[in-house]
C-alpha positions in Angstrom: 0.3 9.0 -12.1 -2.5 8.6 -9.6 -2.3 8.9 -5.8 -4.8 8.2 -3.0 -4.6 8.5 0.8 -6.1 5.8 3.0 -6.2 5.3 6.8 -5.0 1.9 8.1 -8.1 0.5 9.9 -6.7 -2.9 10.9 -6.1 -2.9 14.7 -2.7 -4.4 14.2 -1.6 -1.9 11.6 0.2 -3.0 8.4 1.6 -6.1 10.2 3.4 -8.9 8.5 0.4 -10.9 7.2 -1.4 -7.8 5.8 1.9 -6.5 4.4 2.5 -9.8 2.5 -1.1 -9.7 1.1 -0.6 -6.1 0.1 2.7 -6.9 -1.7 1.1 -9.9 -3.5 -1.8 -7.7 -4.6 0.6 -4.9 -5.8 2.7 -7.4 -7.7 -0.2 -8.4 -9.9 0.0 -5.1 -11.6 2.4 -3.8 -14.2 2.3 -0.2 -12.9 5.0 1.1 -10.6 3.4 1.4 -7.2 4.8 3.1 -4.1 3.6 3.6 -0.5 4.4 6.8 1.3 4.1 7.4 5.0 5.7 10.1 7.2 8.2 11.2 4.6 9.3 7.7 3.6 8.4 6.3 0.2 8.9 2.6 -0.6 8.2 0.2 -3.4 4.8 -1.4 -2.8 6.0 -4.7 -4.3 8.8 -5.1 -1.7 7.9 -6.8 1.6 11.0 -5.4 3.3 10.0 -1.9 2.1 6.5 -2.1 3.4 7.6 -3.6 6.7 10.2 -0.9 7.1 7.3 1.7 7.2 6.0 0.2 10.5 2.6 1.6 9.9 0.2 1.5 12.9 -3.5 1.4 13.1 -5.0 4.9 12.5 -2.0 6.1 10.4 -2.6 7.5 6.9 -0.6 6.1 3.9 -0.5 7.4 0.3 -0.7 4.8 -2.4 0.9 6.1 -5.6 0.8 4.3 -9.0 2.1 5.1 -12.4 1.4 2.9 -15.4 -1.2 1.4 -17.7 -3.2 -0.2 -14.8 -2.6 2.5 -12.2 -6.3 3.2 -11.5 -7.2 -0.5 -11.0 -4.1 -1.0 -8.8 -4.9 1.9 -6.5 -8.6 0.9 -6.3 -7.7 -2.7 -5.4 -5.1 -1.8 -2.8 -7.3 0.8 -1.2 -10.1 -1.7 -0.9 -7.7 -4.2 0.7 -6.6 -1.7 3.3 -10.1 -0.5 4.0 -11.5 -4.0 4.4 -9.1 -4.6 7.4 
């Protein structure tokens, strides 16, 4: 299991379009992937779960992955978030 924290840099936060891209990216991997923020932990492959976090710009999230491609999944999702 791997985990990495990242700060949302997009000025609109983890809004609908970015959330959809995030979920599509997470869904490419076989690993189980979660996003945690302020005590909530949701499935990163669920658009409703990601949207329910209501993450704003400047907030920190933790991306957690467990499985055979966990390292690659975290790297790609962190890059996505950091690229705005």
